[in-house]
py3Dmol code that shows the C-alpha trace and the ligand (Angstrom):
import py3Dmol

protein = """\
ATOM      1  CA  MET A   1      -3.153  -7.305  25.468  1.00  0.00           C
ATOM      2  CA  LYS A   2      -1.105 -10.504  25.516  1.00  0.00           C
ATOM      3  CA  THR A   3      -1.027 -12.429  22.262  1.00  0.00           C
ATOM      4  CA  ARG A   4      -2.184 -16.025  22.625  1.00  0.00           C
ATOM      5  CA  ILE A   5       0.297 -18.410  21.089  1.00  0.00           C
ATOM      6  CA  ASN A   6      -0.618 -21.871  19.954  1.00  0.00           C
ATOM      7  CA  PRO A   7       2.640 -23.868  20.168  1.00  0.00           C
ATOM      8  CA  GLU A   8       1.378 -26.266  17.500  1.00  0.00           C
ATOM      9  CA  ASP A   9       1.151 -23.400  14.998  1.00  0.00           C
ATOM     10  CA  VAL A  10       4.774 -22.439  15.691  1.00  0.00           C
ATOM     11  CA  PHE A  11       5.951 -26.065  15.487  1.00  0.00           C
ATOM     12  CA  ARG A  12       4.228 -26.359  12.122  1.00  0.00           C
ATOM     13  CA  ILE A  13       6.077 -23.284  10.848  1.00  0.00           C
ATOM     14  CA  VAL A  14       9.447 -24.611  12.018  1.00  0.00           C
ATOM     15  CA  ASP A  15       8.786 -28.054  10.587  1.00  0.00           C
ATOM     16  CA  LYS A  16       7.624 -26.614   7.269  1.00  0.00           C
ATOM     17  CA  HIS A  17      11.107 -25.209   6.830  1.00  0.00           C
ATOM     18  CA  ASN A  18      12.689 -28.557   7.794  1.00  0.00           C
ATOM     19  CA  ASN A  19      14.267 -26.928  10.814  1.00  0.00           C
ATOM     20  CA  SER A  20      17.195 -26.132   8.538  1.00  0.00           C
ATOM     21  CA  GLN A  21      19.979 -23.893   9.726  1.00  0.00           C
ATOM     22  CA  GLY A  22      19.587 -21.411   6.877  1.00  0.00           C
ATOM     23  CA  ALA A  23      15.834 -21.089   7.142  1.00  0.00           C
ATOM     24  CA  ILE A  24      15.654 -18.983  10.270  1.00  0.00           C
ATOM     25  CA  ILE A  25      14.680 -15.803   8.409  1.00  0.00           C
ATOM     26  CA  SER A  26      11.841 -17.639   6.672  1.00  0.00           C
ATOM     27  CA  ILE A  27      10.691 -19.124   9.965  1.00  0.00           C
ATOM     28  CA  LEU A  28      10.619 -15.699  11.584  1.00  0.00           C
ATOM     29  CA  GLU A  29       8.833 -14.243   8.551  1.00  0.00           C
ATOM     30  CA  ASP A  30       6.144 -16.885   8.852  1.00  0.00           C
ATOM     31  CA  VAL A  31       5.811 -16.339  12.608  1.00  0.00           C
ATOM     32  CA  GLN A  32       5.449 -12.627  11.935  1.00  0.00           C
ATOM     33  CA  ALA A  33       2.911 -13.238   9.187  1.00  0.00           C
ATOM     34  CA  THR A  34       0.887 -15.312  11.679  1.00  0.00           C
ATOM     35  CA  TYR A  35       0.959 -12.877  14.626  1.00  0.00           C
ATOM     36  CA  ASN A  36       1.802  -9.643  12.779  1.00  0.00           C
ATOM     37  CA  TYR A  37       4.919  -9.355  14.963  1.00  0.00           C
ATOM     38  CA  LEU A  38       7.344 -11.677  16.748  1.00  0.00           C
ATOM     39  CA  PRO A  39       5.922 -12.418  20.206  1.00  0.00           C
ATOM     40  CA  GLU A  40       8.607 -13.462  22.707  1.00  0.00           C
ATOM     41  CA  ALA A  41       6.615 -16.603  23.573  1.00  0.00           C
ATOM     42  CA  ALA A  42       6.700 -17.661  19.939  1.00  0.00           C
ATOM     43  CA  LEU A  43      10.464 -16.997  19.729  1.00  0.00           C
ATOM     44  CA  ARG A  44      10.972 -19.194  22.790  1.00  0.00           C
ATOM     45  CA  ILE A  45       9.121 -22.011  21.027  1.00  0.00           C
ATOM     46  CA  VAL A  46      11.217 -21.518  17.881  1.00  0.00           C
ATOM     47  CA  ALA A  47      14.374 -21.663  20.014  1.00  0.00           C
ATOM     48  CA  SER A  48      13.226 -24.855  21.690  1.00  0.00           C
ATOM     49  CA  ARG A  49      12.516 -26.504  18.330  1.00  0.00           C
ATOM     50  CA  THR A  50      15.688 -25.381  16.538  1.00  0.00           C
ATOM     51  CA  SER A  51      19.389 -25.225  17.216  1.00  0.00           C
ATOM     52  CA  HIS A  52      19.112 -21.425  17.698  1.00  0.00           C
ATOM     53  CA  SER A  53      19.279 -19.769  21.068  1.00  0.00           C
ATOM     54  CA  LEU A  54      16.782 -17.075  22.059  1.00  0.00           C
ATOM     55  CA  VAL A  55      19.666 -14.602  21.922  1.00  0.00           C
ATOM     56  CA  ASP A  56      20.358 -15.614  18.285  1.00  0.00           C
ATOM     57  CA  LEU A  57      16.720 -15.102  17.402  1.00  0.00           C
ATOM     58  CA  PHE A  58      16.574 -11.687  19.031  1.00  0.00           C
ATOM     59  CA  GLY A  59      19.769 -10.839  17.160  1.00  0.00           C
ATOM     60  CA  VAL A  60      18.170 -11.652  13.805  1.00  0.00           C
ATOM     61  CA  ALA A  61      14.890  -9.981  14.739  1.00  0.00           C
ATOM     62  CA  THR A  62      16.586  -6.746  15.675  1.00  0.00           C
ATOM     63  CA  PHE A  63      19.054  -6.776  12.756  1.00  0.00           C
ATOM     64  CA  TYR A  64      16.369  -6.759  10.037  1.00  0.00           C
ATOM     65  CA  ARG A  65      14.063  -3.804  10.129  1.00  0.00           C
ATOM     66  CA  SER A  66      11.280  -5.825   8.563  1.00  0.00           C
ATOM     67  CA  PHE A  67      10.873  -7.708  11.849  1.00  0.00           C
ATOM     68  CA  SER A  68       9.011  -6.254  14.779  1.00  0.00           C
ATOM     69  CA  LEU A  69       9.130  -7.354  18.387  1.00  0.00           C
ATOM     70  CA  GLU A  70       6.137  -5.183  19.192  1.00  0.00           C
ATOM     71  CA  PRO A  71       2.553  -5.702  18.017  1.00  0.00           C
ATOM     72  CA  ARG A  72       1.963  -3.816  14.777  1.00  0.00           C
ATOM     73  CA  GLY A  73      -1.080  -2.347  13.149  1.00  0.00           C
ATOM     74  CA  LYS A  74      -3.059  -4.041  10.424  1.00  0.00           C
ATOM     75  CA  HIS A  75      -1.522  -1.624   7.954  1.00  0.00           C
ATOM     76  CA  ILE A  76       2.130  -0.546   7.832  1.00  0.00           C
ATOM     77  CA  ALA A  77       2.997   2.992   6.719  1.00  0.00           C
ATOM     78  CA  SER A  78       6.576   4.201   6.298  1.00  0.00           C
ATOM     79  CA  VAL A  79       7.830   7.615   5.276  1.00  0.00           C
ATOM     80  CA  CYS A  80      11.304   7.948   3.814  1.00  0.00           C
ATOM     81  CA  MET A  81      13.410  10.439   5.740  1.00  0.00           C
ATOM     82  CA  GLY A  82      16.608   9.965   3.735  1.00  0.00           C
ATOM     83  CA  THR A  83      18.457  13.090   2.634  1.00  0.00           C
ATOM     84  CA  ALA A  84      16.884  13.387  -0.827  1.00  0.00           C
ATOM     85  CA  CYS A  85      13.350  12.940   0.505  1.00  0.00           C
ATOM     86  CA  HIS A  86      14.116  15.224   3.448  1.00  0.00           C
ATOM     87  CA  VAL A  87      15.120  18.142   1.210  1.00  0.00           C
ATOM     88  CA  ARG A  88      11.924  17.593  -0.817  1.00  0.00           C
ATOM     89  CA  GLY A  89       9.699  17.939   2.196  1.00  0.00           C
ATOM     90  CA  SER A  90       9.347  14.519   3.815  1.00  0.00           C
ATOM     91  CA  ARG A  91       9.260  16.091   7.276  1.00  0.00           C
ATOM     92  CA  GLN A  92       5.961  17.767   6.390  1.00  0.00           C
ATOM     93  CA  VAL A  93       4.658  14.546   4.880  1.00  0.00           C
ATOM     94  CA  LEU A  94       5.553  12.646   8.056  1.00  0.00           C
ATOM     95  CA  LYS A  95       3.786  15.258  10.155  1.00  0.00           C
ATOM     96  CA  SER A  96       0.694  14.822   7.997  1.00  0.00           C
ATOM     97  CA  PHE A  97       0.773  11.033   8.574  1.00  0.00           C
ATOM     98  CA  GLU A  98       1.209  11.647  12.297  1.00  0.00           C
ATOM     99  CA  ASP A  99      -1.680  14.139  12.367  1.00  0.00           C
ATOM    100  CA  ASN A 100      -4.035  11.933  10.336  1.00  0.00           C
ATOM    101  CA  LEU A 101      -3.252   8.833  12.415  1.00  0.00           C
ATOM    102  CA  ARG A 102      -2.826  10.663  15.708  1.00  0.00           C
ATOM    103  CA  VAL A 103       0.313   8.705  16.417  1.00  0.00           C
ATOM    104  CA  LYS A 104       4.023   9.524  16.324  1.00  0.00           C
ATOM    105  CA  ALA A 105       6.446   7.672  14.070  1.00  0.00           C
ATOM    106  CA  GLY A 106       7.375   4.376  15.731  1.00  0.00           C
ATOM    107  CA  GLY A 107       3.889   3.923  17.183  1.00  0.00           C
ATOM    108  CA  THR A 108       0.593   2.277  16.319  1.00  0.00           C
ATOM    109  CA  SER A 109      -2.753   4.082  16.120  1.00  0.00           C
ATOM    110  CA  THR A 110      -5.047   3.499  19.079  1.00  0.00           C
ATOM    111  CA  ASP A 111      -7.506   1.561  16.899  1.00  0.00           C
ATOM    112  CA  GLY A 112      -4.697  -0.833  15.973  1.00  0.00           C
ATOM    113  CA  GLU A 113      -5.155  -0.075  12.268  1.00  0.00           C
ATOM    114  CA  PHE A 114      -1.888   1.628  11.313  1.00  0.00           C
ATOM    115  CA  SER A 115       1.717   1.414  12.441  1.00  0.00           C
ATOM    116  CA  LEU A 116       3.826   4.378  11.341  1.00  0.00           C
ATOM    117  CA  SER A 117       7.588   4.351  10.927  1.00  0.00           C
ATOM    118  CA  THR A 118      10.359   6.107   9.072  1.00  0.00           C
ATOM    119  CA  VAL A 119      12.945   4.562   6.755  1.00  0.00           C
ATOM    120  CA  ASN A 120      16.266   6.018   5.680  1.00  0.00           C
ATOM    121  CA  CYS A 121      16.217   5.458   1.926  1.00  0.00           C
ATOM    122  CA  VAL A 122      14.337   3.089  -0.334  1.00  0.00           C
ATOM    123  CA  GLY A 123      16.509   3.800  -3.388  1.00  0.00           C
ATOM    124  CA  ALA A 124      14.010   6.038  -5.182  1.00  0.00           C
ATOM    125  CA  CYS A 125      15.630   9.336  -4.272  1.00  0.00           C
ATOM    126  CA  ALA A 126      14.679  11.141  -7.498  1.00  0.00           C
ATOM    127  CA  LEU A 127      11.023  10.509  -6.805  1.00  0.00           C
ATOM    128  CA  GLY A 128      10.875  11.754  -3.237  1.00  0.00           C
ATOM    129  CA  PRO A 129       9.275  12.325  -0.945  1.00  0.00           C
ATOM    130  CA  VAL A 130       8.448   8.623  -0.941  1.00  0.00           C
ATOM    131  CA  ALA A 131       5.957   6.875   1.355  1.00  0.00           C
ATOM    132  CA  VAL A 132       5.253   3.142   1.428  1.00  0.00           C
ATOM    133  CA  VAL A 133       1.941   1.841   2.710  1.00  0.00           C
ATOM    134  CA  ASP A 134       1.294  -1.916   2.788  1.00  0.00           C
ATOM    135  CA  GLY A 135       3.938  -2.404   0.154  1.00  0.00           C
ATOM    136  CA  ASP A 136       2.496   0.183  -2.234  1.00  0.00           C
ATOM    137  CA  TYR A 137       4.893   2.981  -3.109  1.00  0.00           C
ATOM    138  CA  TYR A 138       3.796   6.597  -3.380  1.00  0.00           C
ATOM    139  CA  ARG A 139       6.098   9.099  -4.976  1.00  0.00           C
ATOM    140  CA  ASN A 140       6.260  12.911  -4.885  1.00  0.00           C
ATOM    141  CA  VAL A 141       3.959  12.776  -1.900  1.00  0.00           C
ATOM    142  CA  LYS A 142       2.575  16.070  -0.598  1.00  0.00           C
ATOM    143  CA  ASP A 143       1.068  16.482   2.842  1.00  0.00           C
ATOM    144  CA  GLY A 144      -2.357  16.963   1.239  1.00  0.00           C
ATOM    145  CA  ASP A 145      -2.123  13.494  -0.361  1.00  0.00           C
ATOM    146  CA  VAL A 146      -1.835  11.632   2.906  1.00  0.00           C
ATOM    147  CA  SER A 147      -5.471  11.223   3.917  1.00  0.00           C
ATOM    148  CA  GLY A 148      -6.238   9.795   0.443  1.00  0.00           C
ATOM    149  CA  ILE A 149      -3.339   7.359   0.734  1.00  0.00           C
ATOM    150  CA  LEU A 150      -4.556   6.159   4.125  1.00  0.00           C
ATOM    151  CA  ASP A 151      -8.125   5.841   2.845  1.00  0.00           C
ATOM    152  CA  ARG A 152      -6.969   3.721  -0.027  1.00  0.00           C
ATOM    153  CA  ALA A 153      -4.979   1.429   2.293  1.00  0.00           C
ATOM    154  CA  SER A 154      -8.020   1.002   4.583  1.00  0.00           C
ATOM    155  CA  ARG A 155     -10.183   0.017   1.634  1.00  0.00           C
ATOM    156  CA  ILE A 156      -7.710  -2.440   0.089  1.00  0.00           C
ATOM    157  CA  ASP A 157      -6.786  -5.420   2.182  1.00  0.00           C
ATOM    158  CA  GLY A 158      -3.172  -4.957   1.674  1.00  0.00           C
ATOM    159  CA  ALA A 159      -1.260  -7.826   0.220  1.00  0.00           C
ATOM    160  CA  LEU A 160       2.320  -7.115  -0.696  1.00  0.00           C
ATOM    161  CA  LYS A 161       2.021  -8.889  -3.969  1.00  0.00           C
ATOM    162  CA  MET A 162       3.308  -6.946  -6.946  1.00  0.00           C
ATOM    163  CA  THR A 163       1.490  -6.378 -10.201  1.00  0.00           C
ATOM    164  CA  ASP A 164       2.987  -5.711 -13.590  1.00  0.00           C
ATOM    165  CA  ASP A 165       2.225  -1.996 -13.621  1.00  0.00           C
ATOM    166  CA  GLU A 166       4.152  -1.240 -10.447  1.00  0.00           C
ATOM    167  CA  ARG A 167       7.469  -0.714 -12.170  1.00  0.00           C
ATOM    168  CA  VAL A 168       8.233   2.648 -10.634  1.00  0.00           C
ATOM    169  CA  PHE A 169      11.741   2.964  -9.359  1.00  0.00           C
ATOM    170  CA  ALA A 170      15.036   1.286  -8.660  1.00  0.00           C
ATOM    171  CA  VAL A 171      15.551  -0.741  -5.488  1.00  0.00           C
ATOM    172  CA  SER A 172      18.980  -0.815  -3.822  1.00  0.00           C
ATOM    173  CA  VAL A 173      19.745  -4.306  -2.588  1.00  0.00           C
ATOM    174  CA  SER A 174      22.519  -6.110  -0.752  1.00  0.00           C
ATOM    175  CA  CYS A 175      23.509  -9.649   0.146  1.00  0.00           C
ATOM    176  CA  PRO A 176      21.795 -11.010   3.304  1.00  0.00           C
ATOM    177  CA  SER A 177      25.005 -12.831   4.270  1.00  0.00           C
ATOM    178  CA  CYS A 178      27.747 -10.193   3.836  1.00  0.00           C
ATOM    179  CA  ASN A 179      25.466  -7.147   3.551  1.00  0.00           C
ATOM    180  CA  ARG A 180      27.519  -5.755   0.648  1.00  0.00           C
ATOM    181  CA  SER A 181      25.750  -4.033  -2.231  1.00  0.00           C
ATOM    182  CA  LEU A 182      24.743  -6.160  -5.203  1.00  0.00           C
ATOM    183  CA  LEU A 183      24.363  -3.173  -7.514  1.00  0.00           C
ATOM    184  CA  ASN A 184      26.776  -2.881 -10.409  1.00  0.00           C
ATOM    185  CA  ASP A 185      27.371   0.737 -11.458  1.00  0.00           C
ATOM    186  CA  GLU A 186      29.099  -0.341 -14.679  1.00  0.00           C
ATOM    187  CA  HIS A 187      25.924  -1.799 -16.149  1.00  0.00           C
ATOM    188  CA  LEU A 188      22.960   0.503 -16.283  1.00  0.00           C
ATOM    189  CA  LEU A 189      19.431  -0.301 -17.393  1.00  0.00           C
ATOM    190  CA  ASP A 190      17.219   2.734 -18.007  1.00  0.00           C
ATOM    191  CA  GLY A 191      19.896   4.726 -16.173  1.00  0.00           C
ATOM    192  CA  HIS A 192      19.896   2.541 -13.048  1.00  0.00           C
ATOM    193  CA  PRO A 193      22.639   0.150 -11.916  1.00  0.00           C
ATOM    194  CA  MET A 194      21.682  -3.473 -12.430  1.00  0.00           C
ATOM    195  CA  ILE A 195      21.759  -6.128  -9.730  1.00  0.00           C
ATOM    196  CA  ARG A 196      24.673  -8.484 -10.363  1.00  0.00           C
ATOM    197  CA  VAL A 197      24.778 -11.992  -8.965  1.00  0.00           C
ATOM    198  CA  THR A 198      26.238 -15.305 -10.049  1.00  0.00           C
ATOM    199  CA  ALA A 199      23.911 -18.070 -11.034  1.00  0.00           C
ATOM    200  CA  SER A 200      24.048 -21.748 -11.774  1.00  0.00           C
ATOM    201  CA  PHE A 201      21.662 -24.162 -13.418  1.00  0.00           C
ATOM    202  CA  GLY A 202      22.394 -27.590 -14.845  1.00  0.00           C
ATOM    203  CA  ARG A 203      26.137 -27.574 -15.468  1.00  0.00           C
ATOM    204  CA  LYS A 204      26.296 -23.887 -16.293  1.00  0.00           C
ATOM    205  CA  HIS A 205      27.680 -21.294 -13.907  1.00  0.00           C
ATOM    206  CA  GLY A 206      28.037 -17.635 -14.826  1.00  0.00           C
ATOM    207  CA  TRP A 207      26.976 -14.078 -14.192  1.00  0.00           C
ATOM    208  CA  ILE A 208      23.440 -12.795 -14.368  1.00  0.00           C
ATOM    209  CA  ARG A 209      22.225  -9.211 -14.131  1.00  0.00           C
ATOM    210  CA  LEU A 210      18.729  -8.334 -13.027  1.00  0.00           C
ATOM    211  CA  SER A 211      16.955  -5.051 -13.486  1.00  0.00           C
ATOM    212  CA  SER A 212      16.843  -3.092 -10.240  1.00  0.00           C
ATOM    213  CA  LEU A 213      13.592  -1.426 -11.297  1.00  0.00           C
ATOM    214  CA  TYR A 214      10.867  -2.593  -9.058  1.00  0.00           C
ATOM    215  CA  GLY A 215       8.529  -4.949 -10.918  1.00  0.00           C
ATOM    216  CA  ASP A 216      10.738  -5.084 -14.048  1.00  0.00           C
ATOM    217  CA  TYR A 217      11.715  -8.582 -15.125  1.00  0.00           C
ATOM    218  CA  ARG A 218      14.433  -7.872 -17.674  1.00  0.00           C
ATOM    219  CA  ILE A 219      17.638  -9.841 -17.155  1.00  0.00           C
ATOM    220  CA  GLN A 220      20.978 -10.220 -18.887  1.00  0.00           C
ATOM    221  CA  SER A 221      22.903 -13.428 -18.452  1.00  0.00           C
ATOM    222  CA  GLU A 222      26.100 -15.115 -19.566  1.00  0.00           C
ATOM    223  CA  TYR A 223      24.150 -18.180 -20.686  1.00  0.00           C
ATOM    224  CA  ALA A 224      20.666 -18.405 -22.134  1.00  0.00           C
ATOM    225  CA  ILE A 225      18.400 -19.706 -19.384  1.00  0.00           C
ATOM    226  CA  PRO A 226      15.580 -21.956 -20.610  1.00  0.00           C
ATOM    227  CA  LYS A 227      12.130 -21.068 -19.357  1.00  0.00           C
ATOM    228  CA  GLY A 228      10.983 -23.108 -16.382  1.00  0.00           C
ATOM    229  CA  VAL A 229      14.479 -23.905 -15.115  1.00  0.00           C
ATOM    230  CA  VAL A 230      15.213 -23.302 -11.426  1.00  0.00           C
ATOM    231  CA  VAL A 231      18.330 -21.180 -11.058  1.00  0.00           C
ATOM    232  CA  HIS A 232      20.599 -20.999  -7.988  1.00  0.00           C
ATOM    233  CA  PHE A 233      21.712 -17.459  -7.187  1.00  0.00           C
ATOM    234  CA  PHE A 234      24.902 -16.542  -5.299  1.00  0.00           C
ATOM    235  CA  CYS A 235      26.455 -13.376  -3.961  1.00  0.00           C
ATOM    236  CA  PRO A 236      29.412 -12.519  -6.250  1.00  0.00           C
ATOM    237  CA  ARG A 237      31.352 -11.233  -3.242  1.00  0.00           C
ATOM    238  CA  CYS A 238      30.962 -13.749  -0.412  1.00  0.00           C
ATOM    239  CA  HIS A 239      29.565 -16.571  -2.654  1.00  0.00           C
ATOM    240  CA  ALA A 240      26.752 -17.376  -0.211  1.00  0.00           C
ATOM    241  CA  GLU A 241      23.621 -18.751  -1.881  1.00  0.00           C
ATOM    242  CA  LEU A 242      20.852 -16.122  -1.845  1.00  0.00           C
ATOM    243  CA  ARG A 243      18.168 -18.561  -0.797  1.00  0.00           C
ATOM    244  CA  SER A 244      15.332 -17.516   1.462  1.00  0.00           C
ATOM    245  CA  GLY A 245      14.088 -20.986   2.490  1.00  0.00           C
ATOM    246  CA  ARG A 246      10.581 -20.073   1.300  1.00  0.00           C
ATOM    247  CA  LEU A 247       8.910 -21.610  -1.728  1.00  0.00           C
ATOM    248  CA  CYS A 248       7.169 -19.653  -4.457  1.00  0.00           C
ATOM    249  CA  PRO A 249       3.407 -19.869  -3.891  1.00  0.00           C
ATOM    250  CA  ASP A 250       2.853 -20.076  -7.667  1.00  0.00           C
ATOM    251  CA  CYS A 251       5.349 -22.709  -8.791  1.00  0.00           C
ATOM    252  CA  ASP A 252       6.930 -24.177  -5.613  1.00  0.00           C
ATOM    253  CA  ALA A 253      10.461 -23.195  -6.660  1.00  0.00           C
ATOM    254  CA  PRO A 254      12.770 -21.801  -3.924  1.00  0.00           C
ATOM    255  CA  THR A 255      12.746 -18.016  -3.662  1.00  0.00           C
ATOM    256  CA  ILE A 256      15.855 -15.913  -3.315  1.00  0.00           C
ATOM    257  CA  LEU A 257      16.268 -13.305  -0.629  1.00  0.00           C
ATOM    258  CA  LEU A 258      17.839  -9.841  -0.984  1.00  0.00           C
ATOM    259  CA  LEU A 259      18.078  -7.068   1.585  1.00  0.00           C
ATOM    260  CA  VAL A 260      16.650  -3.683   0.652  1.00  0.00           C
ATOM    261  CA  ARG A 261      18.757  -0.675   1.581  1.00  0.00           C
ATOM    262  CA  GLY A 262      17.023   1.250   4.335  1.00  0.00           C
ATOM    263  CA  GLY A 263      15.366  -1.883   5.726  1.00  0.00           C
ATOM    264  CA  GLY A 264      13.254  -4.737   4.486  1.00  0.00           C
ATOM    265  CA  THR A 265      13.621  -7.646   2.133  1.00  0.00           C
ATOM    266  CA  ILE A 266      12.692  -8.625  -1.405  1.00  0.00           C
ATOM    267  CA  GLN A 267      12.076 -12.206  -2.428  1.00  0.00           C
ATOM    268  CA  LEU A 268      12.116 -13.351  -6.041  1.00  0.00           C
ATOM    269  CA  CYS A 269      11.126 -16.699  -7.466  1.00  0.00           C
ATOM    270  CA  SER A 270      14.189 -18.597  -8.752  1.00  0.00           C
ATOM    271  CA  ARG A 271      12.333 -20.243 -11.655  1.00  0.00           C
ATOM    272  CA  SER A 272      13.085 -18.703 -15.016  1.00  0.00           C
ATOM    273  CA  GLY A 273       9.916 -17.061 -16.329  1.00  0.00           C
ATOM    274  CA  CYS A 274       8.029 -16.945 -13.009  1.00  0.00           C
ATOM    275  CA  LYS A 275       7.262 -13.369 -12.008  1.00  0.00           C
ATOM    276  CA  GLN A 276       6.366 -13.961  -8.390  1.00  0.00           C
ATOM    277  CA  HIS A 277       8.093 -11.567  -6.036  1.00  0.00           C
ATOM    278  CA  PHE A 278       7.393  -9.840  -2.779  1.00  0.00           C
ATOM    279  CA  LEU A 279       8.699  -6.734  -1.139  1.00  0.00           C
ATOM    280  CA  ASP A 280       8.443  -6.130   2.602  1.00  0.00           C
ATOM    281  CA  LEU A 281       9.682  -2.942   4.081  1.00  0.00           C
ATOM    282  CA  GLY A 282       8.320  -3.889   7.459  1.00  0.00           C
ATOM    283  CA  GLY A 283       7.543  -1.485  10.240  1.00  0.00           C
TER     284      GLY A 283
END
"""
ligand_1 = """\
4
FES
S 16.143 9.422 0.283
Fe 14.103 8.760 0.084
S 14.261 7.252 -1.407
Fe 16.318 7.840 -1.118
"""
view = py3Dmol.view(width=600, height=400)
view.addModel(protein, "pdb")
view.setStyle({"model": 0}, {"cartoon": {"style": "trace"}})
view.addModel(ligand_1, "xyz")
view.setStyle({"model": 1}, {"stick": {}})
view.zoomTo()
view.show()
């Protein structure tokens, strides 16, 4: 079925991001949030309203695994098929998802409820097999767990918002501009490399290390950062600002954007003390 696109809705999304050059990822994220995928008609409208060509937009949409050019289900399920999960039995887990949903990986169930995909690694190798459903992570999954996981997802209307008790594992992240890893093996927190970036606020500019544990807010920084201050984050390698173009829904501060190894993005509020963050592993 063809998705009906209201051009005004797409114009509003583009205008919300001030049609700025760096905001294209945020624009596409909002288009996808509206239609659950990126319809070609909507991309044409984005191209007509911005300085980006349709080819550019397809390039971005196909580069990031969190974007989909095909209609997706209401719920998104991914099974990690990276080496560590594979040796712990993820193939059997994937088969159980496929059997329960009656769809192969890469497809959407006939009732349009679930899209199923595989990812290569989500950085939680010690806890595999790992499955991610609507942003909720499941570790040490066995094939017998799958119907319960799917039931739970059907009952909860799946926001990707994190809660404080979801600190489960380390996330591997890289810079969206140069794609190089932001993990620093020399500084471990609870045995996991920390995320190292550079940061500036006021007239201060120095290093900052963030916990790579998902949902953990501990940081170390060269300068004490007062609560409530908005911090600018930069990649220490290519020096690009890690800005997503999206504002925090809680405090209106800009959010920063990091790529998750294996596909997807994580966005963190840039205001010191604000815990808002979102993870999207996409389909
Ligand atoms: S291989 Fe599955 S989380 Fe790394």
